[in-house]
C-alpha positions in Angstrom: -10.4 -1.4 10.6 -12.6 -0.3 13.4 -15.8 -0.6 11.8 -15.7 -4.3 11.3 -13.8 -5.2 14.7 -10.4 -6.1 12.9 -8.2 -3.6 15.2 -9.7 -5.1 18.5 -9.4 -8.8 17.4 -5.5 -7.9 16.4 -5.9 -6.0 19.9 -6.9 -8.8 21.6 -4.5 -11.2 19.9 -1.8 -9.1 20.6 -2.1 -7.8 23.9 -1.9 -4.2 22.8 -4.2 -1.3 23.3 -6.4 -0.4 20.1 -4.6 2.7 19.4 -0.9 0.7 19.6 -2.1 -1.6 16.9 -3.5 1.0 14.6 0.1 2.9 14.8 1.7 -0.2 13.8 -0.8 -1.4 11.2 -0.1 2.5 9.7 3.5 1.9 10.2 3.5 -1.5 8.1 1.7 0.1 5.0 3.7 3.2 5.0 6.8 0.9 3.4 3.8 -0.8 1.4 2.9 2.5 -0.1 6.9 3.2 -1.3 7.2 -0.1 -2.4 3.9 0.2 -4.7 5.7 3.7 -5.9 9.1 1.8 -6.4 7.6 -1.3 -8.0 4.9 0.4 -10.6 7.1 3.9 -10.9 5.1 5.5 -14.5 3.1 2.4 -14.8 0.9 3.5 -12.1 0.9 7.3 -13.5 -2.3 6.7 -15.6 -5.1 8.4 -13.9 -7.7 6.0 -15.6 -5.9 2.5 -14.7 -4.0 3.7 -11.4 -7.0 3.0 -9.2 -6.8 -0.8 -10.6 -3.0 -1.0 -10.0 -3.6 0.2 -6.2 -6.8 -2.1 -5.9 -4.7 -5.1 -7.0 -1.7 -4.0 -4.7 -3.8 -3.9 -2.1 -5.1 -7.6 -2.6 -1.3 -8.9 -3.2 -0.2 -7.3 0.1 -3.1 -8.6 1.8 -2.5 -12.3 0.6 1.3 -12.1 1.3 1.1 -10.3 4.5 -2.1 -11.2 6.9 -3.1 -14.0 5.4 0.1 -16.0 6.0 0.9 -14.2 9.4 -2.5 -13.9 10.9 -4.1 -17.2 9.8 -1.9 -20.0 9.0 1.0 -19.2 11.3 -1.1 -19.4 14.6 -2.8 -22.3 15.9 -5.9 -20.8 15.5 -7.1 -17.9 12.9 -6.5 -14.4 14.7 -9.1 -13.3 12.5 -12.1 -14.9 11.2 -15.7 -13.5 10.0 -16.3 -9.7 9.8 -12.6 -8.9 11.2 -11.5 -10.5 8.5 -13.7 -9.1 5.9 -12.9 -5.7 7.3 -9.4 -6.2 7.1 -9.5 -7.5 3.3 -11.7 -4.3 2.9 -9.2 -2.2 4.6 -6.4 -3.4 2.2 -8.6 -3.0 -1.0 -9.5 0.9 0.2 -5.8 1.3 1.1 -4.8 0.6 -2.0 -7.4 2.3 -4.3 -6.6 5.4 -2.3 -2.8 4.9 -2.7 -4.0 4.3 -6.6 -5.9 7.3 -7.2 -3.3 9.7 -4.9 0.0 8.3 -6.9 -0.8 10.1 -10.1 -1.6 13.6 -8.2 1.9 13.1 -6.5 3.9 11.6 -8.7 3.6 13.6 -12.0 4.5 17.1 -10.2 7.4 15.1 -8.2 8.9 13.8 -11.8 8.3 17.2 -13.4 10.3 18.7 -11.1 13.0 15.8 -11.5 13.1 16.5 -14.8 13.2 20.1 -15.1 16.5 19.8 -12.8 18.2 17.8 -15.3 18.6 14.5 -13.9 20.8 11.7 -15.3 17.5 9.7 -16.2 15.9 13.1 -17.9 19.1 13.8 -20.1 19.6 9.9 -21.1 15.7 10.0 -21.8 16.2 12.9 -24.2 19.0 11.5 -26.1 21.2 14.5 -23.9 23.3 11.9 -22.3 27.4 12.0 -22.0 28.7 10.4 -25.1 
């Protein structure tokens, strides 16, 4: 985002320091990652296809968030040219990293949850209450 001037454009539009805009972006992307895990769950656990889930999710978030909020809502678009391309590439890269990291984090976490005998693992094994 910094290399393409996206943070600078957002900073000028909001009259905030660049660091505050960067922290706000990070703060907004953290719930996006949680939503990714909740939405795809085990489907994104495939190390061969998780990157594709992640990039598609990053693209969808880009289409649902920055486009309506930063391009259509104001009288003039906030991000144009290189800053707009930087924002798209930033979302795609974020989605790629999310998709690549999800299986690494999810498998051990899921194994630990299954080992504790959670209700969902008992039901999946057929050991649920009768």
